[in-house]
mmCIF file of the N, C-alpha and C atoms, coordinates in Angstrom:
data_MODEL
# 
_entry.id   MODEL 
# 
loop_
_atom_site.group_PDB 
_atom_site.id 
_atom_site.type_symbol 
_atom_site.label_atom_id 
_atom_site.label_alt_id 
_atom_site.label_comp_id 
_atom_site.label_asym_id 
_atom_site.label_entity_id 
_atom_site.label_seq_id 
_atom_site.pdbx_PDB_ins_code 
_atom_site.Cartn_x 
_atom_site.Cartn_y 
_atom_site.Cartn_z 
_atom_site.occupancy 
_atom_site.B_iso_or_equiv 
_atom_site.pdbx_formal_charge 
_atom_site.auth_seq_id 
_atom_site.auth_comp_id 
_atom_site.auth_asym_id 
_atom_site.auth_atom_id 
_atom_site.pdbx_PDB_model_num 
ATOM 1   N N  . UNK A 1 1  ? -44.625 75.061 -34.335 1.00 0.00 ? 1  UNK A N  1 
ATOM 2   C CA . UNK A 1 1  ? -43.517 75.529 -34.727 1.00 0.00 ? 1  UNK A CA 1 
ATOM 3   C C  . UNK A 1 1  ? -43.271 76.766 -35.868 1.00 0.00 ? 1  UNK A C  1 
ATOM 4   N N  . UNK A 1 2  ? -42.671 77.630 -35.489 1.00 0.00 ? 2  UNK A N  1 
ATOM 5   C CA . UNK A 1 2  ? -42.369 78.739 -36.403 1.00 0.00 ? 2  UNK A CA 1 
ATOM 6   C C  . UNK A 1 2  ? -41.734 78.353 -37.636 1.00 0.00 ? 2  UNK A C  1 
ATOM 7   N N  . UNK A 1 3  ? -42.704 79.201 -38.426 1.00 0.00 ? 3  UNK A N  1 
ATOM 8   C CA . UNK A 1 3  ? -42.138 78.775 -39.740 1.00 0.00 ? 3  UNK A CA 1 
ATOM 9   C C  . UNK A 1 3  ? -40.731 78.929 -40.329 1.00 0.00 ? 3  UNK A C  1 
ATOM 10  N N  . UNK A 1 4  ? -39.910 78.045 -41.049 1.00 0.00 ? 4  UNK A N  1 
ATOM 11  C CA . UNK A 1 4  ? -38.453 78.206 -41.281 1.00 0.00 ? 4  UNK A CA 1 
ATOM 12  C C  . UNK A 1 4  ? -37.303 77.900 -40.029 1.00 0.00 ? 4  UNK A C  1 
ATOM 13  N N  . UNK A 1 5  ? -38.263 77.724 -38.969 1.00 0.00 ? 5  UNK A N  1 
ATOM 14  C CA . UNK A 1 5  ? -37.073 76.901 -37.786 1.00 0.00 ? 5  UNK A CA 1 
ATOM 15  C C  . UNK A 1 5  ? -37.333 75.401 -37.828 1.00 0.00 ? 5  UNK A C  1 
ATOM 16  N N  . UNK A 1 6  ? -36.324 74.478 -37.755 1.00 0.00 ? 6  UNK A N  1 
ATOM 17  C CA . UNK A 1 6  ? -36.573 73.258 -37.270 1.00 0.00 ? 6  UNK A CA 1 
ATOM 18  C C  . UNK A 1 6  ? -35.921 73.113 -36.217 1.00 0.00 ? 6  UNK A C  1 
ATOM 19  N N  . UNK A 1 7  ? -36.062 72.053 -35.464 1.00 0.00 ? 7  UNK A N  1 
ATOM 20  C CA . UNK A 1 7  ? -35.424 71.463 -33.830 1.00 0.00 ? 7  UNK A CA 1 
ATOM 21  C C  . UNK A 1 7  ? -35.397 69.538 -34.329 1.00 0.00 ? 7  UNK A C  1 
ATOM 22  N N  . UNK A 1 8  ? -34.206 69.394 -33.841 1.00 0.00 ? 8  UNK A N  1 
ATOM 23  C CA . UNK A 1 8  ? -34.160 68.168 -34.010 1.00 0.00 ? 8  UNK A CA 1 
ATOM 24  C C  . UNK A 1 8  ? -33.665 67.450 -32.809 1.00 0.00 ? 8  UNK A C  1 
ATOM 25  N N  . UNK A 1 9  ? -34.080 66.593 -32.097 1.00 0.00 ? 9  UNK A N  1 
ATOM 26  C CA . UNK A 1 9  ? -33.906 65.754 -31.130 1.00 0.00 ? 9  UNK A CA 1 
ATOM 27  C C  . UNK A 1 9  ? -32.582 64.864 -31.740 1.00 0.00 ? 9  UNK A C  1 
ATOM 28  N N  . UNK A 1 10 ? -32.857 64.412 -33.018 1.00 0.00 ? 10 UNK A N  1 
ATOM 29  C CA . UNK A 1 10 ? -32.029 63.153 -33.800 1.00 0.00 ? 10 UNK A CA 1 
ATOM 30  C C  . UNK A 1 10 ? -30.503 63.154 -33.186 1.00 0.00 ? 10 UNK A C  1 
ATOM 31  N N  . UNK A 1 11 ? -29.836 64.232 -32.996 1.00 0.00 ? 11 UNK A N  1 
ATOM 32  C CA . UNK A 1 11 ? -28.329 64.043 -32.573 1.00 0.00 ? 11 UNK A CA 1 
ATOM 33  C C  . UNK A 1 11 ? -28.013 63.315 -31.542 1.00 0.00 ? 11 UNK A C  1 
ATOM 34  N N  . UNK A 1 12 ? -28.637 63.371 -30.554 1.00 0.00 ? 12 UNK A N  1 
ATOM 35  C CA . UNK A 1 12 ? -28.994 62.999 -28.749 1.00 0.00 ? 12 UNK A CA 1 
ATOM 36  C C  . UNK A 1 12 ? -29.395 61.067 -29.092 1.00 0.00 ? 12 UNK A C  1 
ATOM 37  N N  . UNK A 1 13 ? -30.335 60.871 -29.852 1.00 0.00 ? 13 UNK A N  1 
ATOM 38  C CA . UNK A 1 13 ? -30.858 59.606 -30.373 1.00 0.00 ? 13 UNK A CA 1 
ATOM 39  C C  . UNK A 1 13 ? -29.690 59.020 -31.034 1.00 0.00 ? 13 UNK A C  1 
ATOM 40  N N  . UNK A 1 14 ? -29.263 59.580 -32.021 1.00 0.00 ? 14 UNK A N  1 
ATOM 41  C CA . UNK A 1 14 ? -28.309 58.877 -32.840 1.00 0.00 ? 14 UNK A CA 1 
ATOM 42  C C  . UNK A 1 14 ? -27.186 58.902 -32.241 1.00 0.00 ? 14 UNK A C  1 
ATOM 43  N N  . UNK A 1 15 ? -26.278 59.537 -31.410 1.00 0.00 ? 15 UNK A N  1 
ATOM 44  C CA . UNK A 1 15 ? -25.161 59.342 -30.678 1.00 0.00 ? 15 UNK A CA 1 
ATOM 45  C C  . UNK A 1 15 ? -25.847 57.870 -29.976 1.00 0.00 ? 15 UNK A C  1 
ATOM 46  N N  . UNK A 1 16 ? -26.658 57.918 -28.990 1.00 0.00 ? 16 UNK A N  1 
ATOM 47  C CA . UNK A 1 16 ? -26.787 56.881 -28.619 1.00 0.00 ? 16 UNK A CA 1 
ATOM 48  C C  . UNK A 1 16 ? -27.058 55.240 -29.159 1.00 0.00 ? 16 UNK A C  1 
ATOM 49  N N  . UNK A 1 17 ? -27.372 55.546 -29.943 1.00 0.00 ? 17 UNK A N  1 
ATOM 50  C CA . UNK A 1 17 ? -27.812 54.548 -30.947 1.00 0.00 ? 17 UNK A CA 1 
ATOM 51  C C  . UNK A 1 17 ? -26.424 54.217 -31.715 1.00 0.00 ? 17 UNK A C  1 
ATOM 52  N N  . UNK A 1 18 ? -25.310 54.896 -31.786 1.00 0.00 ? 18 UNK A N  1 
ATOM 53  C CA . UNK A 1 18 ? -24.044 54.896 -32.216 1.00 0.00 ? 18 UNK A CA 1 
ATOM 54  C C  . UNK A 1 18 ? -23.478 54.115 -31.085 1.00 0.00 ? 18 UNK A C  1 
ATOM 55  N N  . UNK A 1 19 ? -23.538 54.736 -30.174 1.00 0.00 ? 19 UNK A N  1 
ATOM 56  C CA . UNK A 1 19 ? -22.770 54.044 -28.761 1.00 0.00 ? 19 UNK A CA 1 
ATOM 57  C C  . UNK A 1 19 ? -23.214 52.427 -28.819 1.00 0.00 ? 19 UNK A C  1 
ATOM 58  N N  . UNK A 1 20 ? -24.334 52.328 -28.448 1.00 0.00 ? 20 UNK A N  1 
ATOM 59  C CA . UNK A 1 20 ? -24.924 51.016 -28.486 1.00 0.00 ? 20 UNK A CA 1 
ATOM 60  C C  . UNK A 1 20 ? -24.299 49.839 -29.333 1.00 0.00 ? 20 UNK A C  1 
ATOM 61  N N  . UNK A 1 21 ? -24.499 50.436 -30.501 1.00 0.00 ? 21 UNK A N  1 
ATOM 62  C CA . UNK A 1 21 ? -23.527 49.656 -31.872 1.00 0.00 ? 21 UNK A CA 1 
ATOM 63  C C  . UNK A 1 21 ? -21.981 49.229 -31.623 1.00 0.00 ? 21 UNK A C  1 
ATOM 64  N N  . UNK A 1 22 ? -21.098 50.354 -31.207 1.00 0.00 ? 22 UNK A N  1 
ATOM 65  C CA . UNK A 1 22 ? -20.054 50.708 -31.628 1.00 0.00 ? 22 UNK A CA 1 
ATOM 66  C C  . UNK A 1 22 ? -19.630 49.504 -29.931 1.00 0.00 ? 22 UNK A C  1 
ATOM 67  N N  . UNK A 1 23 ? -20.182 49.948 -28.975 1.00 0.00 ? 23 UNK A N  1 
ATOM 68  C CA . UNK A 1 23 ? -19.285 49.254 -27.492 1.00 0.00 ? 23 UNK A CA 1 
ATOM 69  C C  . UNK A 1 23 ? -20.127 48.203 -27.753 1.00 0.00 ? 23 UNK A C  1 
ATOM 70  N N  . UNK A 1 24 ? -21.219 47.743 -28.256 1.00 0.00 ? 24 UNK A N  1 
ATOM 71  C CA . UNK A 1 24 ? -22.046 46.521 -27.943 1.00 0.00 ? 24 UNK A CA 1 
ATOM 72  C C  . UNK A 1 24 ? -21.024 45.377 -28.982 1.00 0.00 ? 24 UNK A C  1 
ATOM 73  N N  . UNK A 1 25 ? -20.540 45.944 -29.772 1.00 0.00 ? 25 UNK A N  1 
ATOM 74  C CA . UNK A 1 25 ? -20.031 45.324 -30.612 1.00 0.00 ? 25 UNK A CA 1 
ATOM 75  C C  . UNK A 1 25 ? -18.311 44.780 -30.237 1.00 0.00 ? 25 UNK A C  1 
ATOM 76  N N  . UNK A 1 26 ? -17.959 45.820 -29.231 1.00 0.00 ? 26 UNK A N  1 
ATOM 77  C CA . UNK A 1 26 ? -16.590 45.497 -29.076 1.00 0.00 ? 26 UNK A CA 1 
ATOM 78  C C  . UNK A 1 26 ? -15.304 45.996 -30.120 1.00 0.00 ? 26 UNK A C  1 
ATOM 79  N N  . UNK A 1 27 ? -15.902 47.222 -30.579 1.00 0.00 ? 27 UNK A N  1 
ATOM 80  C CA . UNK A 1 27 ? -15.439 48.673 -31.565 1.00 0.00 ? 27 UNK A CA 1 
ATOM 81  C C  . UNK A 1 27 ? -14.921 49.602 -31.244 1.00 0.00 ? 27 UNK A C  1 
ATOM 82  N N  . UNK A 1 28 ? -15.536 49.807 -29.844 1.00 0.00 ? 28 UNK A N  1 
ATOM 83  C CA . UNK A 1 28 ? -14.757 51.052 -29.158 1.00 0.00 ? 28 UNK A CA 1 
ATOM 84  C C  . UNK A 1 28 ? -15.791 51.995 -29.176 1.00 0.00 ? 28 UNK A C  1 
ATOM 85  N N  . UNK A 1 29 ? -14.989 53.194 -29.003 1.00 0.00 ? 29 UNK A N  1 
ATOM 86  C CA . UNK A 1 29 ? -16.386 54.667 -29.065 1.00 0.00 ? 29 UNK A CA 1 
ATOM 87  C C  . UNK A 1 29 ? -16.407 54.987 -30.198 1.00 0.00 ? 29 UNK A C  1 
ATOM 88  N N  . UNK A 1 30 ? -17.764 55.524 -30.587 1.00 0.00 ? 30 UNK A N  1 
ATOM 89  C CA . UNK A 1 30 ? -18.003 55.960 -32.031 1.00 0.00 ? 30 UNK A CA 1 
ATOM 90  C C  . UNK A 1 30 ? -17.437 57.487 -32.261 1.00 0.00 ? 30 UNK A C  1 
ATOM 91  N N  . UNK A 1 31 ? -17.458 57.264 -33.696 1.00 0.00 ? 31 UNK A N  1 
ATOM 92  C CA . UNK A 1 31 ? -16.253 58.690 -33.820 1.00 0.00 ? 31 UNK A CA 1 
ATOM 93  C C  . UNK A 1 31 ? -17.056 58.671 -35.193 1.00 0.00 ? 31 UNK A C  1 
ATOM 94  N N  . UNK A 1 32 ? -17.343 58.125 -36.089 1.00 0.00 ? 32 UNK A N  1 
ATOM 95  C CA . UNK A 1 32 ? -18.500 58.832 -37.149 1.00 0.00 ? 32 UNK A CA 1 
ATOM 96  C C  . UNK A 1 32 ? -19.842 58.045 -37.847 1.00 0.00 ? 32 UNK A C  1 
ATOM 97  N N  . UNK A 1 33 ? -20.588 58.577 -38.325 1.00 0.00 ? 33 UNK A N  1 
ATOM 98  C CA . UNK A 1 33 ? -21.695 58.219 -38.834 1.00 0.00 ? 33 UNK A CA 1 
ATOM 99  C C  . UNK A 1 33 ? -21.734 58.603 -40.178 1.00 0.00 ? 33 UNK A C  1 
ATOM 100 N N  . UNK A 1 34 ? -22.156 57.701 -41.359 1.00 0.00 ? 34 UNK A N  1 
ATOM 101 C CA . UNK A 1 34 ? -22.575 57.908 -42.590 1.00 0.00 ? 34 UNK A CA 1 
ATOM 102 C C  . UNK A 1 34 ? -23.593 57.564 -42.760 1.00 0.00 ? 34 UNK A C  1 
ATOM 103 N N  . UNK A 1 35 ? -24.578 58.470 -43.685 1.00 0.00 ? 35 UNK A N  1 
ATOM 104 C CA . UNK A 1 35 ? -25.568 58.152 -43.976 1.00 0.00 ? 35 UNK A CA 1 
ATOM 105 C C  . UNK A 1 35 ? -26.206 58.176 -45.524 1.00 0.00 ? 35 UNK A C  1 
ATOM 106 N N  . UNK A 1 36 ? -26.295 57.560 -46.343 1.00 0.00 ? 36 UNK A N  1 
ATOM 107 C CA . UNK A 1 36 ? -26.553 57.486 -47.567 1.00 0.00 ? 36 UNK A CA 1 
ATOM 108 C C  . UNK A 1 36 ? -27.847 57.571 -48.084 1.00 0.00 ? 36 UNK A C  1 
ATOM 109 N N  . UNK A 1 37 ? -28.665 58.897 -48.315 1.00 0.00 ? 37 UNK A N  1 
ATOM 110 C CA . UNK A 1 37 ? -29.705 59.241 -48.735 1.00 0.00 ? 37 UNK A CA 1 
ATOM 111 C C  . UNK A 1 37 ? -30.305 59.141 -50.090 1.00 0.00 ? 37 UNK A C  1 
ATOM 112 N N  . UNK A 1 38 ? -31.484 59.279 -50.384 1.00 0.00 ? 38 UNK A N  1 
ATOM 113 C CA . UNK A 1 38 ? -31.554 59.291 -52.089 1.00 0.00 ? 38 UNK A CA 1 
ATOM 114 C C  . UNK A 1 38 ? -31.294 60.540 -52.620 1.00 0.00 ? 38 UNK A C  1 
ATOM 115 N N  . UNK A 1 39 ? -31.055 61.695 -51.544 1.00 0.00 ? 39 UNK A N  1 
ATOM 116 C CA . UNK A 1 39 ? -30.875 63.191 -52.476 1.00 0.00 ? 39 UNK A CA 1 
ATOM 117 C C  . UNK A 1 39 ? -29.521 63.542 -52.147 1.00 0.00 ? 39 UNK A C  1 
ATOM 118 N N  . UNK A 1 40 ? -28.674 62.734 -51.413 1.00 0.00 ? 40 UNK A N  1 
ATOM 119 C CA . UNK A 1 40 ? -27.537 63.030 -50.937 1.00 0.00 ? 40 UNK A CA 1 
ATOM 120 C C  . UNK A 1 40 ? -27.212 62.343 -49.563 1.00 0.00 ? 40 UNK A C  1 
ATOM 121 N N  . UNK A 1 41 ? -25.745 62.692 -48.675 1.00 0.00 ? 41 UNK A N  1 
ATOM 122 C CA . UNK A 1 41 ? -25.292 62.277 -47.580 1.00 0.00 ? 41 UNK A CA 1 
ATOM 123 C C  . UNK A 1 41 ? -25.376 63.136 -46.349 1.00 0.00 ? 41 UNK A C  1 
ATOM 124 N N  . UNK A 1 42 ? -25.291 62.296 -45.163 1.00 0.00 ? 42 UNK A N  1 
ATOM 125 C CA . UNK A 1 42 ? -25.518 62.734 -43.942 1.00 0.00 ? 42 UNK A CA 1 
ATOM 126 C C  . UNK A 1 42 ? -24.272 62.531 -43.478 1.00 0.00 ? 42 UNK A C  1 
ATOM 127 N N  . UNK A 1 43 ? -23.160 63.203 -42.527 1.00 0.00 ? 43 UNK A N  1 
ATOM 128 C CA . UNK A 1 43 ? -22.254 62.494 -41.924 1.00 0.00 ? 43 UNK A CA 1 
ATOM 129 C C  . UNK A 1 43 ? -22.398 63.157 -40.396 1.00 0.00 ? 43 UNK A C  1 
ATOM 130 N N  . UNK A 1 44 ? -22.031 62.204 -39.501 1.00 0.00 ? 44 UNK A N  1 
ATOM 131 C CA . UNK A 1 44 ? -22.005 62.871 -38.149 1.00 0.00 ? 44 UNK A CA 1 
ATOM 132 C C  . UNK A 1 44 ? -20.584 62.861 -37.662 1.00 0.00 ? 44 UNK A C  1 
ATOM 133 N N  . UNK A 1 45 ? -19.786 63.192 -36.831 1.00 0.00 ? 45 UNK A N  1 
ATOM 134 C CA . UNK A 1 45 ? -18.617 63.345 -36.381 1.00 0.00 ? 45 UNK A CA 1 
ATOM 135 C C  . UNK A 1 45 ? -18.673 63.250 -35.012 1.00 0.00 ? 45 UNK A C  1 
ATOM 136 N N  . UNK A 1 46 ? -17.822 62.947 -33.916 1.00 0.00 ? 46 UNK A N  1 
ATOM 137 C CA . UNK A 1 46 ? -18.362 63.158 -32.682 1.00 0.00 ? 46 UNK A CA 1 
ATOM 138 C C  . UNK A 1 46 ? -16.672 63.825 -32.216 1.00 0.00 ? 46 UNK A C  1 
ATOM 139 N N  . UNK A 1 47 ? -17.178 64.979 -31.286 1.00 0.00 ? 47 UNK A N  1 
ATOM 140 C CA . UNK A 1 47 ? -16.119 66.474 -31.069 1.00 0.00 ? 47 UNK A CA 1 
ATOM 141 C C  . UNK A 1 47 ? -15.863 65.899 -29.733 1.00 0.00 ? 47 UNK A C  1 
ATOM 142 N N  . UNK A 1 48 ? -16.074 64.567 -29.290 1.00 0.00 ? 48 UNK A N  1 
ATOM 143 C CA . UNK A 1 48 ? -15.886 64.400 -27.935 1.00 0.00 ? 48 UNK A CA 1 
ATOM 144 C C  . UNK A 1 48 ? -17.085 63.369 -27.089 1.00 0.00 ? 48 UNK A C  1 
ATOM 145 N N  . UNK A 1 49 ? -17.439 63.649 -25.806 1.00 0.00 ? 49 UNK A N  1 
ATOM 146 C CA . UNK A 1 49 ? -18.192 63.203 -25.217 1.00 0.00 ? 49 UNK A CA 1 
ATOM 147 C C  . UNK A 1 49 ? -19.646 63.740 -25.310 1.00 0.00 ? 49 UNK A C  1 
ATOM 148 N N  . UNK A 1 50 ? -19.693 65.286 -25.442 1.00 0.00 ? 50 UNK A N  1 
ATOM 149 C CA . UNK A 1 50 ? -20.713 65.727 -25.546 1.00 0.00 ? 50 UNK A CA 1 
ATOM 150 C C  . UNK A 1 50 ? -21.370 66.588 -26.702 1.00 0.00 ? 50 UNK A C  1 
ATOM 151 N N  . UNK A 1 51 ? -20.724 66.310 -27.468 1.00 0.00 ? 51 UNK A N  1 
ATOM 152 C CA . UNK A 1 51 ? -21.161 67.093 -29.166 1.00 0.00 ? 51 UNK A CA 1 
ATOM 153 C C  . UNK A 1 51 ? -20.762 66.468 -30.210 1.00 0.00 ? 51 UNK A C  1 
ATOM 154 N N  . UNK A 1 52 ? -21.470 66.587 -31.333 1.00 0.00 ? 52 UNK A N  1 
ATOM 155 C CA . UNK A 1 52 ? -21.450 66.029 -32.366 1.00 0.00 ? 52 UNK A CA 1 
ATOM 156 C C  . UNK A 1 52 ? -21.149 67.390 -33.438 1.00 0.00 ? 52 UNK A C  1 
ATOM 157 N N  . UNK A 1 53 ? -20.969 66.846 -34.662 1.00 0.00 ? 53 UNK A N  1 
ATOM 158 C CA . UNK A 1 53 ? -20.947 67.695 -35.925 1.00 0.00 ? 53 UNK A CA 1 
ATOM 159 C C  . UNK A 1 53 ? -21.509 67.106 -37.144 1.00 0.00 ? 53 UNK A C  1 
ATOM 160 N N  . UNK A 1 54 ? -22.489 67.516 -37.705 1.00 0.00 ? 54 UNK A N  1 
ATOM 161 C CA . UNK A 1 54 ? -23.518 67.177 -38.579 1.00 0.00 ? 54 UNK A CA 1 
ATOM 162 C C  . UNK A 1 54 ? -23.081 68.064 -39.990 1.00 0.00 ? 54 UNK A C  1 
ATOM 163 N N  . UNK A 1 55 ? -23.022 67.268 -41.020 1.00 0.00 ? 55 UNK A N  1 
ATOM 164 C CA . UNK A 1 55 ? -22.584 68.030 -42.674 1.00 0.00 ? 55 UNK A CA 1 
ATOM 165 C C  . UNK A 1 55 ? -23.659 67.017 -43.048 1.00 0.00 ? 55 UNK A C  1 
ATOM 166 N N  . UNK A 1 56 ? -24.562 68.049 -44.090 1.00 0.00 ? 56 UNK A N  1 
ATOM 167 C CA . UNK A 1 56 ? -25.372 67.287 -45.149 1.00 0.00 ? 56 UNK A CA 1 
ATOM 168 C C  . UNK A 1 56 ? -25.358 67.866 -46.571 1.00 0.00 ? 56 UNK A C  1 
ATOM 169 N N  . UNK A 1 57 ? -24.962 66.724 -47.698 1.00 0.00 ? 57 UNK A N  1 
ATOM 170 C CA . UNK A 1 57 ? -24.568 67.249 -48.631 1.00 0.00 ? 57 UNK A CA 1 
ATOM 171 C C  . UNK A 1 57 ? -25.449 66.756 -49.641 1.00 0.00 ? 57 UNK A C  1 
ATOM 172 N N  . UNK A 1 58 ? -24.773 67.298 -50.985 1.00 0.00 ? 58 UNK A N  1 
ATOM 173 C CA . UNK A 1 58 ? -26.127 66.812 -52.363 1.00 0.00 ? 58 UNK A CA 1 
ATOM 174 C C  . UNK A 1 58 ? -25.535 65.289 -52.756 1.00 0.00 ? 58 UNK A C  1 
ATOM 175 N N  . UNK A 1 59 ? -25.905 64.675 -53.239 1.00 0.00 ? 59 UNK A N  1 
ATOM 176 C CA . UNK A 1 59 ? -25.725 63.699 -53.908 1.00 0.00 ? 59 UNK A CA 1 
ATOM 177 C C  . UNK A 1 59 ? -24.223 63.518 -54.683 1.00 0.00 ? 59 UNK A C  1 
ATOM 178 N N  . UNK A 1 60 ? -24.017 65.393 -55.626 1.00 0.00 ? 60 UNK A N  1 
ATOM 179 C CA . UNK A 1 60 ? -22.408 65.344 -56.113 1.00 0.00 ? 60 UNK A CA 1 
ATOM 180 C C  . UNK A 1 60 ? -21.406 65.753 -55.365 1.00 0.00 ? 60 UNK A C  1 
ATOM 181 N N  . UNK A 1 61 ? -21.635 65.462 -54.048 1.00 0.00 ? 61 UNK A N  1 
ATOM 182 C CA . UNK A 1 61 ? -20.335 66.117 -53.466 1.00 0.00 ? 61 UNK A CA 1 
ATOM 183 C C  . UNK A 1 61 ? -19.460 65.009 -53.029 1.00 0.00 ? 61 UNK A C  1 
ATOM 184 N N  . UNK A 1 62 ? -18.045 65.807 -53.370 1.00 0.00 ? 62 UNK A N  1 
ATOM 185 C CA . UNK A 1 62 ? -16.820 64.619 -53.279 1.00 0.00 ? 62 UNK A CA 1 
ATOM 186 C C  . UNK A 1 62 ? -16.472 64.105 -51.881 1.00 0.00 ? 62 UNK A C  1 
ATOM 187 N N  . UNK A 1 63 ? -17.029 62.995 -51.482 1.00 0.00 ? 63 UNK A N  1 
ATOM 188 C CA . UNK A 1 63 ? -16.697 62.626 -49.748 1.00 0.00 ? 63 UNK A CA 1 
ATOM 189 C C  . UNK A 1 63 ? -15.421 62.364 -49.011 1.00 0.00 ? 63 UNK A C  1 
ATOM 190 N N  . UNK A 1 64 ? -14.635 62.468 -49.938 1.00 0.00 ? 64 UNK A N  1 
ATOM 191 C CA . UNK A 1 64 ? -13.701 62.766 -49.346 1.00 0.00 ? 64 UNK A CA 1 
ATOM 192 C C  . UNK A 1 64 ? -13.035 63.940 -49.091 1.00 0.00 ? 64 UNK A C  1 
ATOM 193 N N  . UNK A 1 65 ? -13.473 64.568 -49.781 1.00 0.00 ? 65 UNK A N  1 
ATOM 194 C CA . UNK A 1 65 ? -13.271 66.256 -49.361 1.00 0.00 ? 65 UNK A CA 1 
ATOM 195 C C  . UNK A 1 65 ? -14.092 66.666 -48.162 1.00 0.00 ? 65 UNK A C  1 
ATOM 196 N N  . UNK A 1 66 ? -15.208 65.960 -47.937 1.00 0.00 ? 66 UNK A N  1 
ATOM 197 C CA . UNK A 1 66 ? -16.279 66.124 -46.682 1.00 0.00 ? 66 UNK A CA 1 
ATOM 198 C C  . UNK A 1 66 ? -15.398 65.718 -45.812 1.00 0.00 ? 66 UNK A C  1 
ATOM 199 N N  . UNK A 1 67 ? -15.121 64.245 -45.575 1.00 0.00 ? 67 UNK A N  1 
ATOM 200 C CA . UNK A 1 67 ? -14.504 63.576 -44.505 1.00 0.00 ? 67 UNK A CA 1 
ATOM 201 C C  . UNK A 1 67 ? -13.396 64.448 -44.313 1.00 0.00 ? 67 UNK A C  1 
ATOM 202 N N  . UNK A 1 68 ? -12.285 64.734 -44.979 1.00 0.00 ? 68 UNK A N  1 
ATOM 203 C CA . UNK A 1 68 ? -11.399 65.613 -44.708 1.00 0.00 ? 68 UNK A CA 1 
ATOM 204 C C  . UNK A 1 68 ? -11.633 66.899 -43.885 1.00 0.00 ? 68 UNK A C  1 
ATOM 205 N N  . UNK A 1 69 ? -12.170 67.395 -44.394 1.00 0.00 ? 69 UNK A N  1 
ATOM 206 C CA . UNK A 1 69 ? -12.728 68.687 -43.722 1.00 0.00 ? 69 UNK A CA 1 
ATOM 207 C C  . UNK A 1 69 ? -13.313 68.863 -42.402 1.00 0.00 ? 69 UNK A C  1 
ATOM 208 N N  . UNK A 1 70 ? -14.298 67.483 -42.172 1.00 0.00 ? 70 UNK A N  1 
ATOM 209 C CA . UNK A 1 70 ? -14.708 67.539 -41.435 1.00 0.00 ? 70 UNK A CA 1 
ATOM 210 C C  . UNK A 1 70 ? -14.195 66.744 -39.845 1.00 0.00 ? 70 UNK A C  1 
ATOM 211 N N  . UNK A 1 71 ? -12.802 66.006 -40.513 1.00 0.00 ? 71 UNK A N  1 
ATOM 212 C CA . UNK A 1 71 ? -11.840 66.021 -39.414 1.00 0.00 ? 71 UNK A CA 1 
ATOM 213 C C  . UNK A 1 71 ? -11.232 67.125 -39.059 1.00 0.00 ? 71 UNK A C  1 
ATOM 214 N N  . UNK A 1 72 ? -10.622 67.770 -39.744 1.00 0.00 ? 72 UNK A N  1 
ATOM 215 C CA . UNK A 1 72 ? -10.509 68.742 -39.372 1.00 0.00 ? 72 UNK A CA 1 
ATOM 216 C C  . UNK A 1 72 ? -10.918 69.903 -38.288 1.00 0.00 ? 72 UNK A C  1 
ATOM 217 N N  . UNK A 1 73 ? -12.045 70.071 -39.015 1.00 0.00 ? 73 UNK A N  1 
ATOM 218 C CA . UNK A 1 73 ? -12.726 70.810 -38.114 1.00 0.00 ? 73 UNK A CA 1 
ATOM 219 C C  . UNK A 1 73 ? -13.273 70.316 -36.987 1.00 0.00 ? 73 UNK A C  1 
ATOM 220 N N  . UNK A 1 74 ? -13.149 69.266 -37.083 1.00 0.00 ? 74 UNK A N  1 
ATOM 221 C CA . UNK A 1 74 ? -13.792 68.581 -35.869 1.00 0.00 ? 74 UNK A CA 1 
ATOM 222 C C  . UNK A 1 74 ? -12.581 68.170 -34.621 1.00 0.00 ? 74 UNK A C  1 
ATOM 223 N N  . UNK A 1 75 ? -11.431 68.267 -34.881 1.00 0.00 ? 75 UNK A N  1 
ATOM 224 C CA . UNK A 1 75 ? -10.207 68.209 -34.106 1.00 0.00 ? 75 UNK A CA 1 
ATOM 225 C C  . UNK A 1 75 ? -10.073 69.528 -33.751 1.00 0.00 ? 75 UNK A C  1 
ATOM 226 N N  . UNK A 1 76 ? -10.101 70.418 -34.208 1.00 0.00 ? 76 UNK A N  1 
ATOM 227 C CA . UNK A 1 76 ? -10.491 72.050 -33.722 1.00 0.00 ? 76 UNK A CA 1 
ATOM 228 C C  . UNK A 1 76 ? -11.248 72.274 -32.508 1.00 0.00 ? 76 UNK A C  1 
ATOM 229 N N  . UNK A 1 77 ? -12.377 71.708 -33.461 1.00 0.00 ? 77 UNK A N  1 
ATOM 230 C CA . UNK A 1 77 ? -13.854 72.306 -32.230 1.00 0.00 ? 77 UNK A CA 1 
ATOM 231 C C  . UNK A 1 77 ? -13.325 71.155 -31.155 1.00 0.00 ? 77 UNK A C  1 
ATOM 232 N N  . UNK A 1 78 ? -13.025 69.816 -31.104 1.00 0.00 ? 78 UNK A N  1 
ATOM 233 C CA . UNK A 1 78 ? -12.555 69.469 -29.780 1.00 0.00 ? 78 UNK A CA 1 
ATOM 234 C C  . UNK A 1 78 ? -11.723 70.464 -28.624 1.00 0.00 ? 78 UNK A C  1 
ATOM 235 N N  . UNK A 1 79 ? -10.389 70.661 -29.028 1.00 0.00 ? 79 UNK A N  1 
ATOM 236 C CA . UNK A 1 79 ? -9.923  71.619 -28.215 1.00 0.00 ? 79 UNK A CA 1 
ATOM 237 C C  . UNK A 1 79 ? -10.805 72.888 -27.692 1.00 0.00 ? 79 UNK A C  1 
ATOM 238 N N  . UNK A 1 80 ? -11.679 73.589 -28.807 1.00 0.00 ? 80 UNK A N  1 
ATOM 239 C CA . UNK A 1 80 ? -12.303 74.379 -28.164 1.00 0.00 ? 80 UNK A CA 1 
ATOM 240 C C  . UNK A 1 80 ? -13.224 74.397 -27.130 1.00 0.00 ? 80 UNK A C  1 
ATOM 241 N N  . UNK A 1 81 ? -14.182 72.485 -27.006 1.00 0.00 ? 81 UNK A N  1 
ATOM 242 C CA . UNK A 1 81 ? -15.424 72.393 -26.636 1.00 0.00 ? 81 UNK A CA 1 
ATOM 243 C C  . UNK A 1 81 ? -14.249 71.825 -24.916 1.00 0.00 ? 81 UNK A C  1 
# 
């Protein structure tokens, strides 16, 4: 791997696991995944059937603002995809 370049197969795997949990529990389609870590948070939102948006934040982030911004931009990006 080139220094400074990161690749991630996680989004596809995460979507798959989320779909299994959401659909298997009879709760409908997966919309948002929230992950709390030791140094901050990770949020993934669906942009339809083929894409997700991911945000990584610091522990001090205001989560309400993060969710609001992600919902707004997810809606805009969904229209473009």
